[in-house]
Structure formats: structure tokens, C-alpha cells
C-alpha positions in Angstrom: 149.1 54.5 135.9 149.8 58.2 134.5 152.6 57.2 131.8 150.1 54.8 129.9 147.3 58.0 129.5 150.7 60.3 128.4 151.3 58.1 125.9 147.7 57.4 124.5 147.8 61.8 124.8 150.7 61.1 122.3 148.7 59.1 120.0 145.6 61.6 120.2 147.3 64.0 119.1 149.3 62.5 116.9 146.0 61.2 115.3 144.5 65.4 115.1 147.7 66.5 112.8 147.0 63.2 110.6 143.8 64.3 110.3 143.9 68.0 109.9 147.0 67.0 107.4 144.2 65.0 105.7 141.7 67.8 105.4 144.1 70.6 103.9 146.0 67.6 101.5 141.9 67.1 100.3 141.6 71.0 100.4 144.3 71.6 98.0 143.6 68.3 95.8 139.7 69.8 95.5 141.4 73.1 94.3 143.5 72.0 91.9 146.7 73.4 93.6 148.2 70.0 93.8 147.3 66.7 91.5 147.3 63.2 92.3 148.9 62.5 89.1 151.9 63.6 90.6 153.6 60.0 92.2 154.7 61.6 95.3 151.4 63.4 96.3 149.2 60.3 95.4 151.2 58.0 97.5 151.2 60.6 100.9 147.1 60.9 99.8 146.5 56.7 99.4 148.8 56.4 102.8 146.7 59.4 105.0 143.3 57.5 103.9 145.0 54.2 104.2 145.4 55.5 108.6 141.9 57.8 108.7 139.6 55.1 106.8 139.2 52.8 109.8 138.4 55.6 112.2 135.8 57.0 109.8 134.2 54.0 108.5 132.2 53.5 111.5 131.2 57.1 111.7 130.4 57.1 107.9 127.7 54.4 108.5 126.3 56.4 111.1 125.6 60.3 109.3 123.0 60.6 106.4 124.5 61.9 103.4 125.0 65.2 103.2 125.5 65.9 99.3 129.2 66.1 99.0 130.3 67.3 102.0 131.6 64.9 104.8 131.6 65.9 108.2 133.4 62.8 109.4 137.1 64.3 110.1 135.4 66.7 112.4 133.0 64.5 114.6 136.7 62.8 114.6 138.2 65.7 116.0 135.6 66.8 118.8 135.5 62.8 120.1 139.0 63.1 120.0 139.2 66.2 122.1 136.7 65.2 124.0 138.9 62.4 125.1 141.7 64.4 125.9 140.1 66.1 127.8 138.4 62.9 129.9 141.9 61.9 130.2 143.5 65.0 131.1 141.1 65.0 134.3 142.1 61.9 135.0 145.2 61.7 134.8 146.3 64.8 136.5 143.3 64.9 138.6 142.2 68.1 137.5 138.4 67.2 138.3 137.9 64.7 141.1 135.4 61.6 139.3 
């Protein structure tokens, strides 16, 4: 059981890094540091969008519109951090349930 939970923790870590990379890339695109007219940037951006959009969509449906401010990645990261803590405590017996 601990091996399965370890795999889930690794997957959650990978998702966390994908979200962070996408956020940084979106800032770079927004402030015109890099451009989507570059085919490499465009392919990386579309790949990240395809990976994260299924996770973001249900949360975006629940959140009210906020005038261009997207808090969805932050909420997803908070959920991931919570899940990591619960799994770590369950798998390694830090706190009995």
C-alpha cells in the first residue's frame, strides 16, 4: 500500500511542477518576454494547456469571474498540498487516523 501512495505522491509532485512552470510561462508571455509566435514556445504552451485544463475546468466552473485574475492554479496547488499531507501522514503513520 505504501508503494502505491509513494507513486501518487510522485504524480502530485509532477503536477505541482507542471502548474508552476505554466504560471511562470504565462507571466513571461503576458509581459512580452517571450512570444507565442515562436513555434517552440507555442508548442510548449499548448502542451501545458492540454495537461492542466482538465484539472482547472471544474474549479473554474465553481469560481466566480474575477476580472482577469485567475486563482485556479493557486486553488489546485492548495488541494495538492493538502492531499500530499494526508497521504504522507497515512502512509508513514505520522498521525493516526
